[in-house]
N, C-alpha and C positions, 0 to 999 in steps of 0.2 A: 966536305959543303957547299951549294954552287953560292956563289956569293951577288950577291944583292942587285939589281939591275940598278946603274945611278944613270935618271934621266935627263937630262937638261935640257930644261924650261927656256923655250926660244927665246928672244933677244927682241925687245921689238924697236922698233922703227925708228928716230930717234923721233917726228909726226906726231905720233900719239901723244908723248909730251907738250910738241907743241898744243897739239889742235885741247890740249885737257889745259890750258893751265888759259888757255885763249878761252872757254870756253866760262869757265870758272872766274874771270875776269867779268865774260859778257853778264849775272847770274849774283857778277857784286858790285862791278862801277858800271853798270852799264856797256848798252854797246859803243855808247859819245866813247867810251874811250878808247877806243883803238882804231889803232887807218886805221887811210884806210884801203892795202892792203893786207892790213886785219880780219877787215869787214868783207869782203874777198876772197876771199882765203876761206873764210869764217866763210860762210856762201856752199859756192865751192863743196865741201864736204862732202854737202850732204846729196852732191851729182856723183861725187868720185873717193867713196869711201874708203876708199883700199891702194894711193894714195898718198902723193907728197903732189900738194897743190898748190905752194907757195908759191914759186916755180913758173906756174902756170898763171896764177893770183898777178904777178910780176910782168909777162910777157904782157896780157891781157889793159894792164892800167899805162905800160908804155907803149904799148901803141890805136890804145884809145886818149893819152893825156894822164883823165880824171875820171875814180870811179861814173860822172855823176855821166860819163861820154863814151862807160862802159855800159851801164845799166839800156842808155839811150841810143843804143847800136842798132844795127841792124841785124838779126836775127844772122843774113848770108855771108854780112861780114862778119856778126860772131863768132861765123862757122870755119871764116879762115883761116881763127885761132888754131895752128897744131896743140892737139889736144880736147879742144869743144868739142862734147858733143852734145847731141839732140836733149840729152835730158839737162846739158848744162844750160842750154842757151832757153828752156820752157823754166828753167829756176831762178836766171839772172832777168831774163823778160816778164816773172811773176813780182820778182821784184820792184821789176819796174814799173812796173804794176800798181803795188799795196802805195811805194809813194805818190805817185799820182792824188789817190782817192788822200793822200790823209792830205797833200798840199795844196787838194781842190778846198778852193773859198765855196761853204756849204750854198745851197738851193735848200735849206728848211725858209720857211718864212717870216724865224725867229731871232735866225743867224744877221748880221750884218758884215759887210764889209768895213772894216776899224783893227785893221795887222797886212798892214803894208809888207814887210817882211816874207808875212805868207804867201802877199800875191805873187810879192819878185821868186821869191824861190819855184810859185808856181807856172811861172811867168818865162823863166830860166830850163826847167826840165821841158815847156811845149817846145822850147826853139834853141837854142843854144847850142845843142849836134848838130845845125845844118845847116847843110850846107850854101843852102842859098837862104839870101834874104824875107821870109814871110811876116808875114802882118796876125797879134791876134789883139781880139778884141771882146772886152767885157762886153757889154749889156748892164744897165741896172736900174732898178724901179728905183721911183720917186725917195725914197727909206736906203733909195743905194746898197738895196740887197740885189747879188745876182740874181741872173733872169737866165742866161748863158752865156758862155764865151763859145769861139766860133776863130778860125785859121784858115785865112787867104792866103793862098800859098798860089803867086804865079809872082818869085821875084827873081832877079837871076841870084849873082856873088857879089853884086858890085848898086843892086837897085834893085827894087821892088813900089810897082805903080800899087797908089793905092785905090781902092776901086770906089770911092765916091757916092756912086751912085747904089752902086750895094747896100754899103754897112748906112744908107740913110732908110733903105729900105727894108733893111732889119730893123734896122729906130722905130722903126713907125710901124712893124706888122709886128715888131716884140711890146711896144710903149714903153720905149726907152727912155726916159729925160735921162739920163747920163753911161757915160762912156771914155774908159778907159782904154789906151793902145799900145803893144808893145807889139816894136821890130824889133830884130834881128841882125845887126853886121857882121855875116862871117869873117874879113876881114881881122878886126879884132879894132875896127878902127871906130873907137863906141861914138864919134861929133854927126851932127848930123847935115849932111849933102843940105845945099840949095835945096835939090827937085825936093828933098825928106820935109825943108820947111812951104817951099813952098803948097805942095799935096798939102801942109797939115793946118797953111794959115787956109785955103778954101774949102775940106770939110769945117772949120768950123764958123766961119760964114754961109756954108750952106744949114747949118745941122743948127743955128741959133733962131732962126726964125720958126719952126720947130719946138720950138724952146726939150729943145736938148743940148749941156752940154758937154762939154769932152774937159772930164778929168787930169787928167795926160797922157801925153806919148813919148815912149822914157825907151828907149833902144839900146841889147844888151850887148858888148861886144865887149871879151874880154876880161869879163866878168868883178865889168863897171855898168852905170847904169847912168846916166843920160837925160838931164828932162831938157825937149822939147815943150813945154808950156814957161817950164823956169829957168830953163837957162843956164841948169847948172847940176854936180852931178847931186846922186838925190843919197840923205844920210840912211845906211842900211843898218846903224844897230840900235 
């Protein structure tokens, strides 16, 4: 009699079990319970299904410092990371687009800008990853509903020329009554320069006769937010 074939079941790689545990944790406790590494790893599994992507997630975070910076990185920069292909870049940029949509203040007539933490996150998504200073302007109605947001990118690594005439022109054309400004300091120094304060004061003086109020002008640097108008750090909780 011939002996029965005893087939050996292939051993599953360790990362398969790890992926299953991450998925179960997302479903039971929510994605907010994951670390940045686990979140990025979980995302990459959908573009690289047959490989352990934890080392790749760690490499991306080492290079770009944070998950926010990974999502905000240019496609060409992401492609420079060994192991990252077009499918992974597309997925990362898709995640960034979803974050932008979720954080973007609603422009519906029934929704108002009453959540400052949401606005701060929205501004960070636009500015914190940039290598040069840029200015984010939020134009608002008399009831503080968002009309439009625009970015003016004409700065250097340590300065920006606030385009007063352009901002005033946009306020008039959009019939804005209120304005909120954000600009980033890539150096990490979150205090305003003398030029920042001077430009801010000139803008306020020119807006007053038009009936437009500058609600605040905030600087983003090293995950801190400093208010030029109120001369102090903004409470974010």
